[in-house]
Every structure is written in structure tokens, then in C-alpha cells.
ZAVEX-860298 format. One record per residue (C-alpha): residue in three letters; x, y, z. Coordinates in steps of 0.5 Angstrom, whole numbers, padded with zeros to 4 digits, always signed. Layout:
N
alaXYZ ...
This chain:
377
met+0136+0388-0031 ala+0131+0390-0037 tyr+0136+0395-0040 ile+0134+0394-0047 ala+0127+0393-0046 thr+0127+0400-0042 trp+0132+0403-0048 leu+0128+0401-0054 asn+0121+0403-0051 glu+0124+0411-0049 glu+0120+0416-0053 leu+0125+0417-0057 gln+0128+0410-0059 ser+0121+0408-0059 arg+0120+0414-0065 gln+0126+0411-0069 ala+0123+0403-0068 asp+0117+0406-0070 met+0120+0408-0076 val+0124+0403-0078 val+0117+0398-0077 asp+0113+0402-0083 glu+0120+0403-0087 thr+0122+0397-0087 leu+0114+0394-0088 trp+0113+0399-0094 glu+0120+0395-0097 leu+0117+0389-0096 gln+0110+0391-0100 gln+0117+0393-0106 arg+0121+0386-0105 ser+0121+0384-0112 lys+0120+0389-0116 trp+0119+0384-0122 leu+0112+0381-0118 asp+0109+0387-0115 gln+0107+0389-0124 phe+0102+0384-0122 val+0101+0382-0115 glu+0098+0388-0109 thr+0100+0389-0103 lys+0093+0390-0098 met+0091+0392-0091 tyr+0086+0390-0088 asp+0082+0391-0082 asn+0079+0384-0079 arg+0082+0378-0079 asn+0077+0375-0085 phe+0078+0377-0092 leu+0071+0377-0097 ala+0072+0375-0104 tyr+0066+0376-0108 ile+0067+0371-0115 thr+0062+0372-0120 lys+0063+0367-0126 gln+0062+0371-0132 ile+0057+0368-0138 asn+0058+0374-0143 thr+0052+0373-0147 met+0050+0377-0154 ala+0044+0380-0154 ser+0037+0378-0156 val+0033+0381-0161 val+0026+0384-0160 ala+0019+0386-0163 pro+0017+0393-0163 asn+0014+0394-0154 gly+0016+0387-0154 ala+0018+0384-0147 ile+0026+0385-0146 pro+0028+0378-0144 ser+0033+0376-0139 thr+0038+0372-0137 arg+0044+0372-0130 lys+0049+0374-0130 gly+0053+0368-0128 gln+0054+0363-0121 phe+0055+0368-0115 arg+0059+0365-0110 lys+0062+0367-0102 ile+0069+0365-0100 thr+0070+0366-0093 ala+0077+0366-0092 glu+0081+0367-0084 ser+0088+0369-0084 phe+0094+0366-0079 lys+0097+0369-0074 val+0106+0369-0075 gly+0111+0372-0072 leu+0118+0370-0068 arg+0123+0374-0063 his+0130+0375-0063 asp+0133+0374-0055 tyr+0137+0380-0051 asp+0142+0375-0046 glu+0146+0377-0041 glu+0152+0381-0046 asp+0148+0384-0050 gln+0145+0387-0043 tyr+0152+0389-0041 ala+0154+0393-0048 leu+0148+0397-0048 ala+0149+0398-0041 asp+0156+0400-0042 ala+0154+0405-0048 ile+0148+0408-0043 ala+0153+0411-0038 leu+0158+0413-0044 ala+0153+0417-0047 glu+0151+0420-0041 ala+0156+0422-0038 arg+0159+0426-0044 gly+0152+0428-0046 ile+0150+0426-0052 thr+0146+0420-0054 val+0147+0412-0055 gln+0146+0412-0063 asn+0148+0417-0068 met+0143+0424-0068 met+0143+0430-0073 gly+0143+0436-0070 ala+0140+0443-0072 asp+0145+0445-0075 gly+0144+0439-0080 lys+0150+0435-0077 val+0151+0429-0075 ile+0153+0428-0068 glu+0156+0422-0066 gly+0153+0416-0061 ser+0157+0413-0055 asn+0155+0407-0059 asn+0152+0406-0066 ser+0154+0400-0068 leu+0150+0397-0062 ala+0145+0401-0063 ala+0144+0400-0071 leu+0145+0392-0068 leu+0139+0393-0064 phe+0134+0398-0070 gly+0136+0392-0075 asn+0134+0386-0070 leu+0128+0389-0072 ser+0127+0390-0078 gly+0129+0383-0079 leu+0124+0381-0074 val+0120+0385-0079 arg+0123+0382-0085 ser+0121+0375-0083 val+0114+0376-0084 gly+0114+0379-0090 glu+0119+0374-0094 leu+0114+0367-0091 leu+0108+0371-0095 glu+0112+0372-0100 tyr+0113+0364-0101 met+0107+0363-0100 thr+0104+0367-0105 trp+0109+0364-0110 gln+0106+0356-0107 ile+0099+0360-0110 ile+0103+0361-0117 gln+0106+0354-0116 phe+0101+0350-0114 gly+0094+0354-0113 ala+0094+0353-0106 ile+0099+0354-0100 asn+0102+0348-0096 tyr+0106+0350-0091 ser+0109+0345-0087 asp+0113+0351-0080 pro+0120+0347-0079 arg+0120+0350-0072 thr+0113+0350-0069 gly+0110+0344-0073 leu+0104+0347-0075 thr+0102+0347-0081 val+0098+0352-0087 asp+0094+0348-0092 leu+0090+0352-0096 asp+0086+0349-0103 trp+0085+0357-0107 lys+0084+0352-0113 asp+0076+0351-0117 pro+0075+0346-0122 ser+0068+0349-0123 leu+0071+0355-0127 val+0076+0352-0131 thr+0073+0348-0136 ala+0077+0348-0143 gly+0083+0344-0138 asp+0086+0343-0131 his+0092+0349-0131 phe+0093+0346-0125 pro+0097+0339-0128 thr+0100+0333-0123 ala+0103+0330-0129 val+0110+0332-0131 val+0109+0333-0140 asp+0111+0326-0142 ile+0119+0329-0145 pro+0122+0333-0140 trp+0127+0339-0140 thr+0132+0335-0138 ala+0139+0335-0141 ala+0138+0328-0144 asn+0132+0329-0147 arg+0134+0336-0152 ala+0134+0332-0158 thr+0127+0330-0156 ala+0124+0336-0153 asn+0119+0340-0155 gly+0119+0346-0150 ile+0116+0351-0155 gln+0111+0347-0157 asp+0109+0345-0148 leu+0109+0353-0148 tyr+0104+0353-0153 asn+0099+0348-0151 asp+0098+0352-0145 ile+0097+0358-0148 asn+0092+0356-0153 leu+0089+0352-0146 tyr+0089+0359-0143 tyr+0086+0362-0148 asp+0080+0357-0148 thr+0079+0359-0141 asn+0080+0367-0140 gly+0079+0369-0148 thr+0086+0373-0146 ala+0094+0371-0146 pro+0097+0372-0139 asp+0101+0378-0137 ala+0107+0373-0137 ile+0111+0367-0135 val+0117+0366-0130 met+0121+0361-0130 ser+0128+0360-0126 arg+0135+0361-0130 lys+0136+0354-0131 leu+0130+0352-0134 trp+0131+0357-0138 gln+0137+0355-0141 glu+0135+0348-0142 leu+0130+0350-0147 leu+0135+0355-0149 gln+0139+0348-0152 gln+0134+0343-0154 lys+0134+0343-0162 ser+0127+0344-0163 thr+0128+0351-0161 lys+0135+0351-0165 glu+0129+0348-0171 ala+0125+0353-0170 ala+0129+0360-0169 ser+0133+0358-0174 ser+0128+0357-0179 leu+0125+0365-0177 phe+0132+0367-0178 leu+0134+0363-0184 asp+0140+0361-0182 gly+0140+0355-0186 gly+0134+0351-0184 thr+0136+0346-0179 ala+0144+0347-0179 leu+0144+0352-0172 gln+0148+0350-0168 gly+0150+0351-0160 val+0145+0355-0156 val+0140+0361-0158 ala+0141+0367-0157 pro+0135+0369-0151 glu+0133+0374-0156 arg+0131+0370-0162 leu+0128+0366-0158 gln+0124+0371-0155 ala+0122+0373-0162 val+0120+0365-0163 leu+0115+0366-0157 glu+0112+0373-0160 thr+0111+0371-0167 arg+0107+0364-0163 gly+0102+0369-0158 ile+0107+0367-0153 pro+0108+0372-0147 lys+0115+0374-0145 val+0119+0370-0141 his+0122+0372-0135 thr+0128+0368-0130 phe+0126+0369-0123 asp+0130+0366-0118 glu+0131+0369-0111 arg+0131+0365-0105 thr+0130+0366-0097 glu+0133+0364-0091 met+0130+0359-0086 asp+0134+0360-0079 val+0131+0352-0075 thr+0137+0354-0070 pro+0136+0361-0068 gly+0143+0364-0070 thr+0144+0359-0076 ser+0142+0359-0083 gly+0138+0354-0086 gly+0140+0354-0094 asn+0138+0357-0099 ile+0130+0356-0100 arg+0127+0358-0107 phe+0121+0362-0108 leu+0119+0358-0115 asn+0122+0352-0116 ala+0128+0351-0121 asp+0123+0346-0125 arg+0116+0348-0127 tyr+0115+0354-0131 cys+0109+0358-0129 phe+0104+0364-0133 ile+0103+0371-0129 lys+0096+0375-0129 lys+0095+0382-0126 gly+0090+0382-0120 met+0090+0374-0119 ile+0093+0374-0113 thr+0093+0380-0107 lys+0098+0379-0101 ala+0094+0381-0094 tyr+0096+0383-0088 gly+0090+0383-0083 ser+0088+0386-0076 val+0093+0383-0070 ile+0089+0384-0063 glu+0095+0387-0059 asn+0096+0391-0065 gly+0089+0395-0063 asn+0085+0391-0068 lys+0089+0395-0074 ser+0092+0392-0080 gly+0101+0391-0081 ile+0106+0388-0076 tyr+0106+0389-0070 gln+0112+0389-0066 arg+0115+0391-0058 thr+0121+0389-0054 tyr+0120+0387-0046 gln+0123+0384-0040 asp+0123+0376-0040 pro+0118+0374-0033 ile+0122+0368-0033 glu+0128+0370-0034 gln+0130+0377-0032 ser+0138+0379-0035 arg+0135+0377-0042 asp+0131+0382-0046 ile+0126+0380-0052 ser+0123+0383-0058 glu+0118+0380-0062 val+0114+0381-0068 arg+0106+0378-0070 ala+0102+0379-0075 arg+0097+0377-0079 ile+0097+0374-0087 leu+0094+0371-0093 gly+0095+0369-0100 val+0088+0371-0103 ala+0086+0368-0109 pro+0080+0365-0111 glu+0080+0366-0119 ile+0087+0363-0119 ser+0085+0356-0123 lys+0083+0360-0129 lys+0087+0366-0128 gly+0094+0363-0126 leu+0097+0356-0130 ser+0104+0352-0127 arg+0106+0346-0130 lys+0111+0342-0129 val+0118+0340-0133 val+0124+0337-0130 
């Protein structure tokens, strides 16, 4: 049968399919405009990524006598990491009903001398296709498959931000990705990714005793001790931000700064006031992030909303601490990016298949020092 595979692989539709993939891949690189400030997406025409790390030792120069020998020093330690990207993919199956729908649309288009999808005429006017909705569905399926690759890389990027590692078990295949980027030798001031919860959690039951501002302040000091600079931003869920706004210690800090009568401030602290309190303590601006994705383990069904950032922790973000990388795909002529194709099922002749393949990796060799994350609930 192969109506869909033949139609999508014809020159006109093939060019449009390639445009759909290219445009979707570009959109994926812009998926979260907030995170894109700090995380770069790069294409690598190989499946291995080399990251060279220098553990900086910035020493002062030496005083030397005229014509005296110049002392030498070593610029830290040199270490080389080789990380192999892992292959990912997803497919969409078109059944017999889908095939008949396209066959009817093609027959109608041929009878009328038009195309299945809407086309732009030479005069700039749209020429209606025989079934543009079906064409949009088929191209949309390709776009959705490409997006699925970007969603997985985005999810793993947020895992690195929170844990300094990727620990992902695929619910469809059962395969596990376990990649720990943390390196204790890069950090001497203290662990930036502690496993223990703080002594007094940020929960509703502890609003009278928790001191979230102090927790952030302590971690900023730890970050300074390690890097000599502050992170570029702090990110947490809206729920965690709301808890911080309602803590008694936050109200007292805001009252002291804005002269609201000592500790008599009632209600919830205004967000802009808390940001001002944080600024006086050298704590970067806090951003909230609650974007989600989905996983359909059973085709056609939703696996529920899956958070990128856990609701129970805050993270420090530094520009350049992570790179989202696309490696080369052998099926794509060993070029980087996302490879897509549509073909007839060799076993079930009435079924056509669209699939995508890619090699992806979150690269973060300096996450131990450039990142920081703490669970507080």
C-alpha cells in the first residue's frame, strides 16, 4: 500500500518534510528562552565529545632580581574526559485507515489538478489542497517526533542541573542512562550537590522556624568560596518560592529592610520586596520554572505531566556550565542533527512508519563547581 510513505518521500513533500524537521529543530534550540541564556546547544559531527578541564590555580607573580632566573609554575591540573553520546529515537505508525484517507485525498487532488496540501500560487494567493488537514497532520507527526528528541535532551539537562548527573530509565525500552559528571576534585569548599535535606525543611508546617533566606545565603557563600563569583541566577518552582515568601524569617527580614514596624509584618511578603532583601545579601535574583513534558508509554495516551525541575529543590545556574549536544547519526551520513525517514513496514504491508533518530548528550564537566542544587522539602 505505502501511500503515506510514497507521498511523504516524493520531491515536493520531501522538501516540506525536511523544512518541518529543520524548523522544529531550530525551535527546540529556543524551547525555553529562560534556560537558553545559560545553556548552549551545539552540533558535533562525531559521536564522542572531548571536554578538557583545567583546574585553575591563579597565583601571584614572584619578585626577581635583575638578570635573575624567572621561577616557573604549573597552571593547575589537566584532565581529559571522553563521553560517548547515546542514541535515541521514536516512530509513528500509520494504519490502514490512515492509508485510505490519503489515497482518497490523492485521487481527489489528481482529479482537480491540485495538491493534497495547500500551496502558495505565483500571485501570492493560497491554492486550497484536497485535504490540507490530513497533510498538516502528517507533517505535524514528523514535527512531533523531532520534538520528542528535544524534550528528552531538555529533561536530561535539567537532571544535570539538579543532580550533576543523568539517571534516566526509559519506560518504553527499559534501558538506563547513568552518567555522573560530578568530580569532587574540582571542589574544596564543600559539596554543591548534597543529598541530605536541610535541618528545617521549607514546608507549611515549618514556616515559623524555617529560614530560607539564610539557606540561600549559606549556599551563596559556599559558591563564592569555590568560584570567587556568584551564580548568574537561582531557579526554583513557584510552589517553593511561595513557601519562601510565607516564612516568618522572610517577613522579619522584609520588615527590617522596609521599616514596616519591626517584626509586625502580616500576610505574605511581596515578591519584589523579597528580591530586594536577597539583593542586599548578595543573592542573585530568583526565577521560577514550572515547565512540564509528557511520556506516552502506551501509544496515543498521556503519561501525565512530568516536571523538568523538581518542585522540592532550588538550583544555582551559571552560564556555560552545561552544553546540550547533538552528535552525528550514521543513518544521516554521519552528520549531526535529527534524522527522519518514512517507509513501508517490511512485514505489515498496509502500515507505514515515520521515525526519527539522533545522538544526544548533556555535557557538563565542570558542574561540580559551576552548579549547585539543594533539596529543601
